[in-house]
N, C-alpha and C positions, 0 to 999 in steps of 0.2 A: 569816205574817213577810215582811218588804217590804227589800229592798235600803236602802230609806233608813233604815230604823229600824237595820239593822246601821251603818249612816254613822253615824248620831245616836249611838250605843252607843262607837263607833271615838273621835268627838271629844271624847267627854265625858271617856274615858279618857285622852286624849292630851292634852287641855286641862286636865284635871285638876277642874273643877267643871261645874255645868251653864251658867252666865253665860259661861265660857269657849267652851264647845260653841256655844252659841247667836249668841254674836259670829261665831265660826270659819266657822259655815253660813251665817250672815247670817238667821237665823231667831228669831221671838220663844222668850223663856225658858220659857214656858207651852208651848209646842207641843214642845220638846225634852224636858219633862216627861211631857207626853202620849203623845210618840211609847215612851217608854222605858216608860213602866207598860203601854201596849198590850201591847209585848212581850212584857214581865214575862208580863202575865197569860195571853198564849198559850203560852206555854213552862211555865206552873206554879211556876215558882221565881222569888225576887230575884237579880238579877245585880249590883246595886252598893248594898250600905249607904251609907243616907243619917245613918247616927247621928254621924257627925264632920260638919267643915267641909269638908273633902272626899272626896266618895263614892268608895269603894271595891268595887273587884271581891270578891265572893262566892266561896266554894271553888267552886261550880257556875256562878259568874260567871265565873270563871278560866278554865274547861276551855272552857266555850261561847264566851268573847272569842277565844281562841286558834283555834279552829276557825271563826270567823266572819271573823279577819284571810286567812286562807286564799280564804275565799269573795270578799273584797272584792279579794283580790290577782289570782285568776282574773277580777275582772270588770275589772280596769284591764287584762290582758292580751287580754283579748276587746274592748275598748277600741281597743287600739291595733293587735290585727287588722284590727280595722272600718276604721281608718284609715288605713291601709297599703291594703289592699283597697282603698279609695276612691281611691288613687291609680294610679301608672302603674306599680306594681310587679305582675308576675304573681304569680298562684295558684300555678302550677306552671312549672319549669324543668326539660327533659328531655335530657340527653347521653349520648352513648355510647360507652365508648372500648375501643378493639381491644384484646385479650386479651394482644398480646406488649407493651404501653406500660405502664410504670410506674405502678403505682397509689397507693403512699404520697403521690405529691404531688398525685394529684387528689382525696384524702382531706383533705389540709389545703385545697385551695382549696372544698370544699364546706364545711368548718367553719365555713372565714372570710365566705363568704354565707351560711350559717345564721346567724352573728353579726349581719351585716350586715342582712340581710333574712328577721327571723324568720319572717312571713306567709307565704314563698314555700317550696313543697315542692322540694325536688331531686330527681330521681330519676336514677338509675344505671344504666345496662345495661352488661354485657361483651361483646364479639363481636367473634366472629373474621372478621379477611377483608372480604369483601363484605358483610357484615351489618352495618357502620357505616355506609358507603353507603348501602346498602338503607334503611335507618330514616332518614336525612337525606333521603333525596331522598321519600319515601313522607310528609315532615313528622310522622314519629312523633316527633323528637327536634329540637331546634333547633341543637345542636352535636355534632358526630361528630369524634374522635380515632382517626386510622389512619394508613394511605399513601397515595398518591394511584392504586393500581391502579385501572384503569377509571373514575376521577373525571372527568366533564364539567367543565373547567375553567373552560367560556363559563356555568355555571350555579351554579359553586360559587365562593365564596372561601375561599383556604385560607392561612393562617399556619404556616410552619414552626416545629416544635419540635426539643428534642433529638433524635439520632438514637439508636437500640437496634441494639447490637452481638448479632448471632446467630450461635452456635458449634455447628457439628457437633460432640456430647457422646455417651460412651457409661460403661457401666462400665467399671472397670479391668481386669476381667477378661473382655471381650467381646472375642472373637476379633478385631476390627479395631484393636483398641487397642494389640495386642503389637507389640515390636518400633522404632516410630518411623515406620514406611516410610508411603510415598503407597499408599493403597489404590486399587484402578482401581474404575472403575464394574463391571466382571464378578464382582471379586471379591465387591463390596457386595453384589450382587443375590441372590445366597443368604440374605442376613442380610434378618433383619426393622426395617423402619424405620417407626419408630412418626410418624404425622404426626397435626395436628389439622385437623377437618372447619371447612370454612366454613359460617360462620352463615347466610350468606345463603341465600333461596329460588330467587330469579330468578335469577341468576349464579352459578356456582361459580368461585370462583378455586383457583390451587394454587400454594403457593411449596415452590423445595425439593426436589420429587419425584424420586426416583431413578427413572427411564425403566426399565421391565421389571423392578423390584425388587419383594420381600417386602413387604407393610406391613400394620401395623395403623393402622385411623382410631380417632381418639379426638376428645372434646368439646371437652377443655379442656386446657391445658397442666402443670395440677395431675395429673391423670391420665396423661400422658405422661411426665413425670418421674418418677412412680411404677415405671414401665414401664422406665423405662432405670437406674434406681436397683436393679431386680430383677433387670439383667442379662438383659432379655428382648429388648431393641431398641435400635437407636441414633436419632437423628436432632439436628435444630438447635434450639436452645431460646435464648432472649433470656437473653443473661449476667447481667443483675441478679438473673433468678430462682432460679440455679444459683452464684453465684459463694460460697456457704457451700462447697458441697457440692464445688466446683471447688479451695477452700482445703484443703480436708479431704479430700481425694482420692479421694471418692468417688463423683465422675465427675471423666473426662478428656476433653479437646479430643481430635477425632478429626483425622486427616491423609486426606480424601477427595480424589479427584482429580473435580476441577471442583464441588466444593465448599467451599471457603475461608470463613473466618471473616467475615462481609458487615456491613457498616453500612446499617440500612436508616431511609431516613429517611421521620420521620412528621409529621404537622400538624392541627392543628385547624380544620377546616372548618365552613362553615355556607352556606346557601342566599343565591342574589344575589336573587333576587325574594321572597324575605321579609323582612318587618321584625319584629326581634325586641323585648323589651320590654328593661325597665329592668334587670332582674337578669341575662336572659340576656347583655345587654348589658356588665355588669358582670364576667363568669364570662369572654368574649372577651378584656376588655381585661387580664384576670390573665392569660389565658393566655400573651399575649404575652412574659410574663415568663420562661416553661420555655424559650425557644430556647436560653437561658444553660446550661441541664443544670437537667432534671427530678430 
């Protein structure tokens, strides 16, 4: 069984006659008949009934033809991938997004790029604080989304994105949530603060840590949020991650001395000394729209 035989079968069915298939494929009619007969002999059953003027698929031929169409479609897809890979389109584009940045806009971006560049694999990681910059500097990713903490701007080009609001919050029954008054550092030191660990390995960033206080360190914001909802600690959370809990009263903002709500600026970053490919450039250009609000 060959691909050419499947193409011949498809042409006969679509054109309705052996003559039409021969003209469509620019082959002699005898060659068309010979290839179909050879395929039928190999399969051991008749694909097309020749009893009428127009050949018709037999019962078994109908089933075989449906499956052959899938093979032909996959072959077309493979040819498309090969043509794309032979162009300037990269085989893979990697980016990392800091965990505090909203992810739904990134998912939309990935979907858009996958539709436009189906041969390019998009690889996305989520990192905390310095982890994103570390991967960018190590050339593990082409684009990183994070804050500018520790970023060497002589080596990194930065594109401003929409800021993220970080709120200190806790369960409504948490001790520091009572009374609506300002809680001093001294009062908060006896209460557990949940913090997310930096995913970087070479340098460690810390943000919003209460000096001398009790703390639990977790690897991600989802775990931190679970701790807060269980009334087992307090901590700063990106507002977009807890808006539903705030609206429902499951979490409440805290008034902590020296820890007001903050607007954290986020940036898309790429290295100045690395030339990125066509798809990575398309991702970068699309990210320029994000500064109007993710």
